[in-house]
Every structure is written in structure tokens, then in C-alpha cells.
ROVONU-411825 format. One record per residue (C-alpha): y, z, x. Coordinates in steps of 0.5 Angstrom, whole numbers, padded with zeros to 4 digits, always signed. Each point is the difference from the previous one (the first is absolute). Example, Ala and Ser with C-alpha at 12.3 -4.5 7.8 and 13.67 -1.06 7.14 Angstrom:
# residues 2
-0009+0016+0025;+0007-0002+0002;
This chain:
# residues 74
+0092+0001-0025;+0005+0001-0006;+0003+0007-0001;-0002-0001-0008;-0008-0001+0002;+0001+0006+0005;+0002+0004-0006;-0006-0001-0004;-0004+0003+0005;-0002+0007+0001;+0001+0005+0005;-0007-0001+0003;+0001-0007+0000;+0007+0000+0003;-0003+0005+0006;-0006-0005+0001;+0004-0007+0000;+0006+0004+0005;-0007+0001+0005;-0002-0007-0001;+0007-0002+0001;+0000+0004+0007;-0006-0003+0002;+0003-0007-0001;+0005+0001+0003;-0003+0003+0007;-0005-0007-0001;+0007-0004+0000;+0003+0004+0006;-0007-0001+0004;+0000-0007-0002;+0008-0002+0001;-0002+0004+0008;-0006-0004+0001;+0004-0007-0002;-0005-0002-0006;+0005+0002-0006;+0001-0006-0004;+0005+0002-0005;+0006+0004+0004;+0002+0002-0007;-0006+0004-0002;+0002+0006+0004;+0007+0001-0004;-0003-0002-0007;-0005+0006+0002;+0006+0005+0002;+0003-0001-0006;-0006+0001-0004;-0001+0006+0003;+0007+0002-0001;-0001-0001-0007;-0006+0004-0001;+0003+0005+0004;+0006+0000-0005;-0004+0000-0006;-0004+0006+0002;+0006+0004+0002;+0004-0001-0006;-0006+0002-0005;+0000+0006+0005;+0007+0002-0001;+0000-0001-0008;-0006+0005+0000;+0003+0005+0004;+0007-0001-0005;-0005+0002-0006;-0004+0006+0003;+0008+0002+0002;+0002-0001-0006;-0006+0004-0004;+0001+0005+0005;+0008+0001-0002;-0002+0001-0007;
């Protein structure tokens, strides 16, 4: 998942994608523990994708907080 593609998503879509990634990570961990994981790199990719999603969501939250603080100062 590319950051540019993530930035095009709405906040609701980001939240949904984060939940999907959490579920996928759980399933991958379960597969790894039971020895059925076919692609061990999938764990790392899923963690990184989750981090990207959370980072962009947090950037948006901070930007909206800055805008609201600037509005209060005036």
C-alpha cells in the first residue's frame, strides 16, 4: 500500500483499513504459530501498512487541531 494511495482515502476508509489490517495481522500471527504461514514477509508488510495508515490518520488529526487552534487565536 503506497502512501499516496492512502492519502486519497477518507478518514472513515482509513479507520476501516486499519481494522482490516489488524484482523489480517492476527490471522497471519495465528498461521505463523501453527506453521501454516506461506509468506513470512507478509507479517512485516502488514505491520508496515498498518503503521502507514495510522501515521497518515494522525497527521490529519494534528493538522485539524492546528487549524482549530489558529481559529481560536484570532
